[in-house]
C-alpha positions as a Markdown table, in Angstrom:
| # | Residue | x | y | z |
|---|---|---|---|---|
| 1 | Met | -62.4 | 52.3 | 50.4 |
| 2 | Lys | -65.7 | 54.2 | 49.8 |
| 3 | Thr | -69.1 | 53.1 | 51.3 |
| 4 | Asp | -72.5 | 54.4 | 51.2 |
| 5 | Asp | -72.2 | 56.0 | 54.5 |
| 6 | Pro | -70.5 | 59.2 | 54.6 |
| 7 | Asn | -69.7 | 59.0 | 58.3 |
| 8 | Thr | -68.0 | 55.7 | 57.8 |
| 9 | Asp | -66.0 | 57.3 | 54.9 |
| 10 | Glu | -64.9 | 60.1 | 57.1 |
| 11 | Ile | -63.9 | 57.7 | 59.9 |
| 12 | Asn | -61.9 | 55.6 | 57.5 |
| 13 | Gln | -60.1 | 58.6 | 56.1 |
| 14 | Arg | -59.3 | 60.0 | 59.5 |
| 15 | Leu | -57.9 | 56.5 | 60.5 |
| 16 | Ser | -55.9 | 56.3 | 57.2 |
| 17 | Thr | -54.4 | 59.6 | 57.8 |
| 18 | Ala | -53.6 | 58.9 | 61.4 |
| 19 | Ile | -51.8 | 55.5 | 60.4 |
| 20 | Arg | -49.8 | 57.3 | 57.7 |
| 21 | Ala | -48.7 | 60.1 | 60.1 |
| 22 | Thr | -47.6 | 57.2 | 62.6 |
| 23 | Ile | -45.6 | 55.7 | 59.8 |
| 24 | Asn | -44.1 | 58.9 | 58.7 |
| 25 | Gln | -43.1 | 59.9 | 62.2 |
| 26 | Gln | -41.6 | 56.4 | 62.8 |
| 27 | Ile | -39.4 | 56.8 | 59.6 |
| 28 | Ala | -38.6 | 60.2 | 60.4 |
| 29 | Glu | -37.5 | 59.5 | 63.8 |
| 30 | Lys | -36.2 | 56.1 | 63.1 |
| 31 | Asp | -38.2 | 54.8 | 66.0 |
| 32 | Pro | -38.3 | 51.9 | 65.6 |
| 33 | Ile | -35.6 | 51.8 | 62.8 |
| 34 | Glu | -37.3 | 48.5 | 61.5 |
| 35 | Thr | -40.0 | 50.8 | 60.0 |
| 36 | Leu | -37.8 | 52.3 | 57.7 |
| 37 | Leu | -35.8 | 49.2 | 57.1 |
| 38 | Thr | -39.0 | 47.4 | 56.1 |
| 39 | Leu | -40.2 | 50.2 | 53.9 |
| 40 | Glu | -36.9 | 49.9 | 51.9 |
| 41 | Arg | -37.0 | 46.1 | 52.0 |
| 42 | Leu | -40.6 | 45.9 | 50.5 |
| 43 | Gln | -39.6 | 48.5 | 47.8 |
| 44 | Glu | -36.6 | 46.3 | 46.9 |
| 45 | Glu | -39.0 | 43.4 | 46.6 |
| 46 | Gly | -41.0 | 45.2 | 44.1 |
| 47 | Phe | -43.6 | 46.8 | 46.0 |
| 48 | Ser | -44.5 | 50.5 | 45.2 |
| 49 | Glu | -44.1 | 53.2 | 47.9 |
| 50 | Asn | -48.0 | 53.2 | 48.3 |
| 51 | Glu | -48.3 | 49.4 | 48.4 |
| 52 | Ala | -45.3 | 49.4 | 51.1 |
| 53 | Tyr | -47.1 | 52.0 | 53.2 |
| 54 | Thr | -50.3 | 50.0 | 53.1 |
| 55 | Leu | -48.5 | 47.0 | 54.2 |
| 56 | Leu | -46.8 | 49.0 | 57.0 |
| 57 | Gly | -50.3 | 50.4 | 57.8 |
| 58 | Gln | -51.6 | 46.9 | 58.2 |
| 59 | Ala | -48.9 | 46.1 | 60.8 |
| 60 | Val | -49.5 | 49.4 | 62.7 |
| 61 | Ser | -53.3 | 48.8 | 62.6 |
| 62 | Arg | -52.8 | 45.3 | 63.9 |
| 63 | Glu | -50.8 | 46.4 | 66.8 |
| 64 | Val | -53.3 | 49.3 | 67.5 |
| 65 | Ala | -56.1 | 46.7 | 67.6 |
| 66 | Glu | -54.0 | 44.5 | 70.1 |
| 67 | Val | -53.7 | 47.6 | 72.5 |
| 68 | Ile | -57.5 | 48.8 | 72.2 |
| 69 | Val | -59.4 | 45.7 | 71.7 |
| 70 | Met | -57.3 | 43.2 | 73.5 |
| 71 | Glu | -56.3 | 45.7 | 76.2 |
| 72 | Leu | -52.7 | 44.6 | 75.9 |
| 73 | Pro | -49.8 | 46.8 | 76.4 |
| 74 | Phe | -47.8 | 47.9 | 73.3 |
| 75 | Asn | -45.3 | 45.4 | 72.6 |
| 76 | Leu | -42.4 | 46.6 | 70.6 |
| 77 | Glu | -41.0 | 43.0 | 69.8 |
| 78 | Arg | -44.5 | 42.0 | 68.7 |
| 79 | Phe | -44.5 | 45.0 | 66.4 |
| 80 | Ile | -41.0 | 44.3 | 65.0 |
| 81 | Arg | -41.9 | 40.7 | 64.4 |
| 82 | Ala | -44.9 | 41.9 | 62.3 |
| 83 | Leu | -42.8 | 44.2 | 60.3 |
| 84 | Glu | -40.2 | 41.3 | 59.6 |
| 85 | Leu | -42.9 | 39.1 | 58.4 |
| 86 | Leu | -44.3 | 41.7 | 55.9 |
| 87 | Pro | -45.8 | 41.3 | 53.2 |
| 88 | Glu | -47.3 | 38.2 | 54.9 |
| 89 | Pro | -50.1 | 37.8 | 56.1 |
| 90 | Phe | -51.6 | 40.9 | 54.1 |
| 91 | Ala | -50.0 | 40.1 | 50.6 |
| 92 | Lys | -48.1 | 37.5 | 48.9 |
| 93 | Ala | -44.3 | 38.1 | 48.1 |
| 94 | Lys | -43.8 | 39.5 | 44.6 |
| 95 | Pro | -42.2 | 37.3 | 42.2 |
| 96 | Ser | -39.1 | 39.2 | 40.5 |
| 97 | Gly | -40.2 | 41.6 | 37.8 |
| 98 | Asp | -43.7 | 42.0 | 38.8 |
| 99 | Gln | -45.4 | 45.3 | 38.3 |
| 100 | Glu | -47.4 | 47.2 | 40.9 |
| 101 | Asp | -50.4 | 45.4 | 42.2 |
| 102 | Glu | -53.4 | 47.8 | 42.8 |
| 103 | Ser | -55.2 | 45.2 | 44.8 |
| 104 | Leu | -53.6 | 46.2 | 48.2 |
């Protein structure tokens, strides 16, 4: 998402890159395996790979916020629950046969 502030754009790009790297690492290491399983499930449900990564990124971002803002320890069980609930609360489940939704 582009803004009128180049500093904000740079920060957003760096955060996006870091979140994607986190997801890629979790998938590569299968730690937690639920990240890979959720990616596969979301794609089976009709989400494109990009949409699925965006949804996974929302779950990662939420957990990071809990750790940083709320000063709570990382909670693997809370993170796995968030993965299991995807695409909710960030997107609606896709009806069968839906095409890629670029609104994510």
